[in-house]
C-alpha positions, 0 to 999 in steps of 0.5 A: 809199482813205481813210475821211475821203474816204469820210465828206466824200464822203457829207457832201456829199450824193454817191453812195459807190462798191461799193469805198468801201463795201466798204472802210468795212465790211470795215475797221470789222469788221476793226477797221481803222475806229475807232468814231469814223469809222463813226458820223461815216459813219453820221450822214452816211448819216443825214442824206443817205440813200442810193440804191437801189444803195447800200443794196443794196451795203451790205447785201451788205458786211454779208452778205459780212463773216461766214458764209452759210447754204448751203440749195442741198440743199434742194429747192423755192424757199425763202421765209422771213418777217420781221417788224419785230416787236411785242407778241404776234407770235405769227405764225412758229409758225402760219404756217410750219406752214401753209406748210410744209403745202402744200409750200413749204420754210420754213427759218428762223432765229430770235432771242430777244427782247429787250423785251416778250415772249420772241422766237420760239425763247424761246416754242419752248422753252416746249415741253418738250424742243425745242432750237433747235440743228442741224447744217447737215445736220441743218437740210437734212434736216429741211427736206427731210423736214417742210418746216419747221424753226427753229433760233436765229441763227448766232453769225458771221451778219453780225457788220458788222451786230451791230458797226454796230447797237451803234454806231447805238444809242448815236450816235443814228443807228438810225432811218435807213431805209438803216441799218434796211433793211441790217441787216434784209435782211443777216440775212435774205439771209445765211440764205439764202432764195430769197425773202423776205415782209416784214411791217412794223408801225406803230402805237403797239407798232411800230418804226415808228409811222406808216404813212407810214414802215413804207411807206418802210422796206418799199420799202426793203427790197423793193428790196434784197431784188429788187436782190440777185436776191431775190424780196421782198415786204412786207406793212404790218400794224396793230400799234396794238393787240397782235395776238391775245390773247396775250402771253407765251411760253407763252400764245402757243404755245397760241394758235397751235395754237389758230389751226392748229384754226381757232379762232385770234383773227380778226387773227391768222388773217388776218394768217397767211393774208394772209402765208401767200398771198405765200409760197405765190405766191413759193415756186411752189406757186400762180399766184395769191394767191387760189388760195393762200389756198385751199390753206392754209385747206384745210390747216387744215380738214384738219389737215394743218398741225396735223400738220406742227406736231407733226412740226416740234416732235418732230424738234427733241426737243419733247413734240408731245403739247402740241399736243393737250394744251396744259395741258402747257405752263408754267402760271402759278400765280396767274390774275387777272381785270381787270374793266372798271370801266365799260361801254363800248367798247375805244377804244384798247389802247396796245400798247407800255404793255400789252407792257410789264406782260407784261414786268413779269411776266417774260415778256420781257427788260429786258436781255439778261441777263434770265432768261424766265418761259415761264408768265406774261403777259396774254389780252386778253379785249376788242379795239378796238371790243368792248363791254365791260359793268362787272364783266367781264373786261378781261384775264387776268393770268398771273402767278407772283407775288401781287404784281402791283398795278403790272401792274394799274395799267397795264392800267387807264391803258392801255386806253381805253373809250368810250361811244360806238361805236369802229370797229376798226383796220385790219389790213392797211394796204399790200402793197409788191411793188417 
């Protein structure tokens, strides 16, 4: 088998065989296929696409290129959730606690952030003492005991994907549906979940800017998951404005706690219930979405979900007293209100640029080497559709430097007001099950 023949076959629009896909992935991972041939095949895939079987084969070849997490000793159906990312995406913490509280095991591997704000791991590390390193035995025991654990990603999970992504990033082939879908799903499948719920974001703050593109990606990932024996579904959710109010690590942990107290932002709350209901049904604890939602609402109302969060924090070495006293989380030195210059309705919050403003404060990473300041960030005081009087706060800036002029300028530039009433964007655009 020759790599050049595989490239020419895909260039001509033909489907690659399972053996050809494995030959490519194994050869590239082991350094036997050079970058120039791998990039040529990625470009051929970019233009010629892949069918459902090819996408599933590519995903499984990447899964098999490295470690696979063994979770068979965890009792029950393990359900994982993945978000394609955005600004202020605090969902994992309250969602996992809710779902675990109704008895569905959440065994989650998460990453660090690169961009606007930290990833789930960074947010958790704003809790004093919290650690994300657990042995496989500790991980399994914790999930069996309290139904919830979150650890950092293994160093040798899907090495083929890591290598391919770095190549795609510099060869103009990132935005290919089969390559994106197989990249995401390979990591989820290698992490050992039995069922997967996907939150595919769309809008200004998302990778997929249009609903149509988000649906294509969601359908591709759902088909891959179902084709390889993982019960998979996806929700298309809005990221045209930041999710919730908080953008920043400790600030988002506080917002997660507020949500589990029944006092969170309406959009974050609704997204948690929507995703969580699907997870509870896939986890076999409810037969309908309506029944699952009632169960989730009950564990929030009676405090059971909050108790799971406390047990989870304690189990991983953290100070669980922050749940009752969020002021123990890292605090910024300077709090500044950015007020509206005129009265009006919030017409648009450009999520990506507002996320960049938070990153300028130190809430996110410009490069992998950047240090995150866990205390800083932004808290929105108005969302799209809300009315604000002149002089009322639009955004609260939490900073550890007094020099925030660039951040304030970004806020004024990228939050737009209108004299006329504005309808808030629809949160859930679609649900994809096949």
